[in-house]
N, C-alpha and C positions, 0 to 999 in steps of 0.2 A: 426309424427312428426308434435307435440305439438306445437299448437298458442295460445299464451294470447294477447287475444284480443285489438287490440292501433285506438283508435280511433279517427284514419290521417283527419280530413275533419275541427276537433279540434290544431294541430294543429301549429304552424306559420311558417314552412316550410313548408305542401301541399299548390298544388297550383292546378287549372288546367289548360288541354294542348291545349285545343280542341282542339288533335290528333285524330281523331276517333278511329284507333287501339289502341292510348295507353293515354285514359281521362288523369289519372292522375299522378301525379309525387311529387316528395321530391327537394323543393333546393336546402335541405345541402349536399342532395350526386349526388340532380343531374340527375338524371334520369327517366326518362317517363315511363309509364305501363298499362297493359290491366289491373294488380289486383290491388290492395289499396297496396302502400309502405309501410307498414309493413310487409305485404305477402312476397316481394320480397325480403329487408332483412334479414329475417328468411331463407327465401331458401339460401341465396347466400350464407349466413352467420354463420347460424347454432344458430344464437344468435335474442334474440327480441332487437329487433327500443329501444336504453336507454338517444334517441336523442328527445321524445317527447320534445316541448315548446308546453302550451299552448299560444291561442292565447291570446295579449293584449283584452280587453272588450272597445268600445268605452262610451265617455265619454257620447254623444247623446240617448244613448239606457238605456230605463226603463230596470227592470226586469226582466220581460218576453222577452225583445228581441226584441224592435219591439218599432213605435216613436209615441212620441204624440203631432199629425199636430198641436193636443187645446191649442200646447204650447205659449203659445206668443211670443217666442222668435226666432220663426221661422214668426211669423208675421209683424216684426217690421219692 
């Protein structure tokens, strides 16, 4: 079975479960597993996951994804 790699960790439905046996989960489909959710979706349905939605970027982050603590808004 051929898998189209999907960046689950960038999807708004992905979450960490803190269950050592199944640390990855999908809120949309309501499951947790030891493998990345896109793999489980492909194995279960035979189709690639079509529900990927990229997480929204936080407004207070720079383009490189890090906060600038020299910005006066943090020290006002």
